[in-house]
N, C-alpha and C positions, 0 to 999 in steps of 0.2 A: 505495499498500499505505500509505501515511501516514495517509486518513483510515482504514482499517483498523483499524490500531494503536491509532487514538481511539477507536474504537469507531462510527463513522459508515458509511453507506454509501451511495454514490453512484448513487441511482436515476433512471429516466425515467419519468414517468408521465406519462399520459395526461387531459385533461378529463374524457372519459367513455370507458367501455368500446366505443362503437360508433363513435365521433368520427372516429377515424385524427390527431387533432391533438395534440400534443403541446408540454409546455409545457418551456422548459429545466430540465435537472439543479438539483434540488433536493436537500438534506441532507437526508435523513430514518431517523432512528434507530429499525431495527426491535428491537435492544435496548434493552429498558430504556425504550419506547415507553408514553407516559401518554395518557389520553385527552381533554385539553383539546388537546395538540401535535397529536394523530392528527385532527381536528377539524377544529382550524386549516388541515390543511393538506388534509384533503378541502374545504371551503369555498373553499380556491386553486387546486384544481383539479390538486392536486399528487399526490396521493395513492387510492386508491377501496378500497373494500370486498374488492372479490375479489384487490387487488394487496395485501393485508394476508393474506388467508387464505392465499395461494400462500407468503407470505415465511414465515409462522409454517408455514406444514407441512413446508417445508424444512427448518425448525428441527427440527421434531419427528425427521423422518429423519435426520437429522444426528447429533442427539445421544441419543435415547429408548433406541435399542436399538443404536447406533452410537458410538463415541466414548465418553465419560463411561458411556453407556448407564446413564441416570438409571433407566428402567423406571417412567416414572410416569404412562404413558397405554392405558388399556384400549383404548378404542377410538375412532377415527377416526369423524366425521358429513362420512359420503360424499354429505351433501346441505349443505354447507357454504360448498361453491362457487356450486351455485346458489342458496343464500339469500343469498348477497352482491351476485351479480348482480342480483338481486330489488330490492334497497338502492340500488344503485348506478344502477337503470335510473329507479325512483322519488324518488330526488335530481337523476338530470339532468330529468325532466321535471318536478318541481314546487319545486326550488330550497331543499325544505326539510327537514331529518331528521325520520326517525322518532318519534325520542327522545331522551333524556339519552345512550343508548349506543349510536347508530345506526353501523351496521358493527362494532362493537366484537368483534373473538372473545375468546371467553368460556372457558374450562375448568372442567368443572361434576361436582363428587364423584357416583362412580358410587353414590350411595343417596337421589339424586336424582332421582325419576321424571322420565320424559323418552319422551313417545310416539312419538318415531320413531327411538327407541336402547335395547338392553337396559338393563335397571338390577339389576345384580346385588349388590351391597352387599357387592361383593370376593368373592362365594361362587359355586363353580359351581354348586349347588344351586340358583341363581338365572340361571344364565349366559342362559338361553332367555326372561327375563321382560320382556315389552316391555309397560308399563301403560297403560292406556286411554286416559290423559290425561297432562299435564306437571303436576308438582308446582306449587303457586301461583308458589311463586319463578322458576320455571324460564318459566312462564308470564310472570309481568312483567319481566323482563331480557327476553325475547323481544319483546313488547310496545314495551320501549322501544326496539328495533330493534339488540339483540345479537346476537352469532351462535354458535350453539352449536358451536362447535369439536371437542371433545374431551370423551368423557368420562373422569374420571382414576381412577387405584390408589387403595386405602385397607385401611387396615387391616377383615381381613374382619368385616363385622357392626359396624364402627368400635368392637371391641373394647378393643384397644392403643392406650395412650397412649405408649407409647416406639417401635414400628417401626410402619414401614406393608409388611404382608406379607397376601395372601390365597392363595385356590385361582381365583379367576377370572382371575389375570394371574402366571405362576409368577414367582419370585421377590421380592425386597425392591426397593420403591424406594431409591434412593440419591439422599444429597444430595447438590446438585452443587455446592458447595462442597469437597467430599470423598466422594466415590463408596466411602468404605472406612466411612461412617459413615450413621445413618441421619437422616431428616427430623423426627424423633418420627413422631408415631402419632394417629388415623387419617385424619386427610387429607393425609397425605404426598404423596400422591399430585398433589393442586391446590397445594400448597407449593412443588413441586422446579420442577413444569412453569412456574409463572409465576415462580418466581428464576430459571431457565433461559430464559426469555421465548418461551414458546412459547404463548401469548395477551396480552392485555393483563391480563387479570382474572381471577379466580375466585370460586367456590362452594365452602366446605367447611360441615362441620358441627362443634359443640361441646357434647359432654354433660359432661365436665369439666374440656374442656385442648384440644379438636382442631383448633379454628381457629386460638388462639393458640400452643400449645405448635411447631407446627410451622411457624409464621408467625415464632416465634423463631428456631427452627432454620435459616431459610434467610433471615433478612434481609427480610422484609414485615411489612407491614402487617393486623392481622388484627384484626376486631371481635365480640365476642360481644357481644349487644344485650339489652335490658333482656327478660325472660322476657314476650311478651304485644305485643311490639314487630314481631314478624314470622311468617309462617305455618309451622306443621311437615307442613302438609298435603301429602302423597306424597314426604317423605321416609323411607324407610326406617328404624324406630326402634330404638336402643337402649333407654335409660329416656325415656320419652318427658314426664314430666316435668321432663328435663334437657333435653333437646335441642334445638339450636338451628342452626339455616342462619344465615351471614352468610358477607360478603366476605373474602377474602385478595387482595393486591395489594400493587405494588410501593412505593407512595406511598398517604400520608394521604387526599389529594385524591380519589383513584381508587375509596380503600375508601367514603370517603364518598357520594361519587357514589353508585355498586351500593349502599349500604344505603337511598341517600332512593327507590330505585326500586321495591327488595324489599320495605319496609314497610308495614305497614300492616293494616286490618281484611279478616280473611275468612272470610265465614261456616261456611266448612269446621271451620276449626278454634277451638274455642272460648273457647281459650287469649287469643283476641286482641281479646275482648271490649272488654279493658282499653283497645284502642286506639283503639274505635270513635267516640269523641267526640274524638278529640286529634287534630288536624291532623297528617300529616308534616309535619315539619322540613326544611327547606331547609336541609341541612346543609352543604351546599360556601359556604352565609354563613358558617360556625364557621373558617372557613379563614383565622384573623388571626395574623399571621407576632408579632403581642406580644399573641398571647393568656395568656402566664405571667404577664403583671404584674398585681400584686394576690392572683394566684387563691393560693390557702391548700392545701397539699397534705400528707397525714399518712403520713408514711416510716414504714412496715411491717416492723422489723428483726424480730418473730415470726418473719419470713416468710424474710428476706433471710439471716439470719445463722443460718441451719441449722447445725449440728456439720459436716456433711460439702460442706458449700459449695464452691464451687471459688474458689482464692484470686484469678485473673486476670476469675472473675465478678464477684467484687465489690468488686474495683478499679477496673471498667466504672462497678459499681455507684454509686461515690464518687464518681465523674466524671461520673454522669447528673446526682448530684444536688446539685455543682457548676455545672450546665448548667443545671439550674430555678432556681437561686439568682440566676444572673447574669441569665437571661432577668425576673426581676423577683417569682418566684413565694416566698411566705413558707413555710416548711417545718417543719411541728411534726416533730422527732424527738427521739425516737422516740416513736410511736404504739402504746401497748398496746390491744389488740382483746380486750373481754370474752368468756368462752366458748370464744376460740380456741382454747386449750390444756386446758379443760376437757369439750368431750362430742369423742368420740372420732370421729377421722375418717371412720371406715367406717360410722358411724349415722348418715351422710345420707344413704343409699342405697335406696332403695326396687327390688329386682331382680323386674322386673316386665317382664323383656325379652321371655319368652315371651307373658304375654300380649299385649303391645302388637304382635309380631312379626305374631300370627298374626290379629288384626284386620287388619293390615297385608295380610296375604297374603290376607282375606275381600276387601277392596279392589277386590282385581286382576281379581277375577270368576273367570266359569269357565275363562280363560286362564289363570292362574295355574299355574306348575307343580308347586308343591308346597302344603300346604295347612297343616301345622301342624311343628313344630317336631322334632315325634319322625319324622316324615316324612324332613326332612332328617339328623338323626342316622342311621337307617336306610339312608339313600342313599350314605355312605360320601365326600357330594362336598362335602368342606369341608377346610382345613388342616389336617394334625397338631394345631397348635398348639391350637389351640380345643376339641379335643373338651371336654377335664375341664370345661370351662364349658358346654359346651353338656348334656354332661348332670347339671351341678347345675342350669342355668335348665329344663331338662326336668322334672323332681321337682316344679317350683313349679307349685301348682294353685290356680284359684281367680282372682276380681280384686282387685287391690292393695288396693283398699277393705277388704275381707275380711282383710287382713294385717297383725296386730300390731304387725310389725316395720315394714310401710311405714306406719301409724299414728303410730309412731314414728319415724322418718325426717322425715316430716312435722313435725311437733313439733318437731323439732330446725332442721329448718330455717328454720321461724319464730320462734323464739328468737334464731338467730343472725342473721337477717333486722333484728329489731326491733332488737337490741344494735347491730349495726352502723349502722342508720337513727339511731337515735336519740346515738349516738357521733360524727356525723359534724356532726349538728345542733347538737348539744353544742359542740364544739369549730369549728364553722362551715367546715367543709372543703369546698373544690370537687370530692377524689379523693382516694385513696391511690396509691401507688408502692412497686414490689417489681421485685426482678427475675423476669420472666415463668418463666425455667428459671434454678435456682441452679451450673447442671454444663454444661458444653459440650455438643453430641451427640454418642450412643457412638457405639462403631464397631458396624458390624452382626453380629449373632449373640451380642452383652457385654449381657446382662439382668441383671447381678451389679453392676457397678459403680454407684456414685450416680449415679441417674438427674436428681435437682435438681427437679424437675416441682411450682409453685409455685401451679400454675393451678385446683387442683380442687376448692378451698375456698370461696373469698372468692364472688366471683362467679356459679357456678351452684346453689352453696344458697341463695344467698337473690335469685337473679332481678334481681341488679343487673348492668349494660352492664361492661363493660371491653373495653379496647384495646390490642395489644402493638404497640411500636415499635421497630426496631433504635435498639438500643443500643451498638454499636461489634463488636468483633472479639478470639477468644481465639485464641492460639496461631497469630495471623498472620492466619488468615484462617477461622476457623469463629466464625457470628455468635452473639450473644446478644441480647434482647430485654428491652426497659423498660415494665411493666404499669400502665395506667393504669386504677383502677375509683370507680366513681362511684354515685349514689344512684339508684334506677328513676329511668328516662324521662331522663338526663341525658345523652347521647349527643353532645347538641351543645356539652356543655360538653367534654366528653373527647377529641371530636375536635378541637376548640379547642386544649389542652394538646398534645395528641401534636401536632398540623400546628405548632406554635410550636416544640415540642422540637425536632421533625426538618427545621425549619427553618435553625434555629440550629445544629445539628449536623452533618445530610447524613452519618449513617453509612450508606446504604445505597451500596453497589457491588454490582457483577454478578459472576457466577461468572465465574472466571480459564477453567475448562474450557469452556464454553457461548461462546466471543468471536462474535463477528459472523461472518455468512456470507460469502465474496465470491463476488456475485451478479452 
């Protein structure tokens, strides 16, 4: 039992599924396992993809509907074991990995198209919708050897950044660090699942916050990349001009590995034309423990020091700034961002959900369960909490290009992008920094206390990349996150900074309510 208390499992692993020969016991951390360590164990013959899949499925069975009842998983992929066996057989035959995600079980948010599983966007109206093919990013991770283990719960149609609840799966997704609290939204299912070690890494989507907020609330690393670096093809849209899919992981190294797989040009998504002539960097080369040395980082207190910010979060932020200085960074503190307080924050958004969703439904072909937003409203197959927003969106007619409000929102985003780019060039800044959220996770059902979401403006409105990394805890166990934002196409720099900070602080720790299982 001493090993279990330390979070280690003693497991017997065979060299290959059919060999009948086993190695001596090997220490293997199912909880908190990372890609590099898993691959070392695979090469040593101490773990197989099938054994990984079985171990994670046991954790889902123990903790998703029992125990803390996280309610993070909408559907298990019944072909996961078969896929694991295929990868194990291939490795035993060739001695080679399929790719950088070989045998890695992953959780995919249920707004990514999967040709072998329904894609619901959290809504009963799409509960039987099986797309004709995989989303570009899903196809990429599968080609790299990943196993789609399960689809995760989400805020229905990704509407809420504050809570993860929809009609496809009854009930709220719970935060594994405190089940009476939210994991934020809308990628809260992926966040809760990865934080509780239901898989190694996951995919989420971020329109304004929804990779970084849930990652911050569950002590994860989340990356929202430059608009155009990754494809949106096959992702159920919220606002297509803001939507981005990306990695959610327990370490910067794992997030970087996934980003490297999913990045790159996709002919099916015009926004990625900007990436066509840009070779995808090897982001894992940016994992430098001394990456903060000489970096120039702007401290955005316009964001961090909001009037209702939690005092403990601000204390963690000051400690983070001290850690950045100790790592060798030069802090420009404070840094004032032109236009941040002059353009109304609600004027950056184009309410194009109806237009984008109906284009997506058309892409499903004749098997689409519904064709229009009006049909969804008429069906009543959605969570009551989103009725008013559906009614609002249903009243909007025409393409976004014809809307004066959408034209104005685009101009506002371009103004902010230009101002921020010029400011960072003038001050020779590598990144900006602030708390991902200025308040800890709310209690489930609380939509009135200060939320503290700081992610909605700088990164999504400029199209610039951002990464959140664990910044510590408040109230003893509630996670909070630190966010780095950089100019377009600087993911490598952000990963370097975040990795150096992560390695020097090591704030990530697993939830106490989902401990290792006695296997």
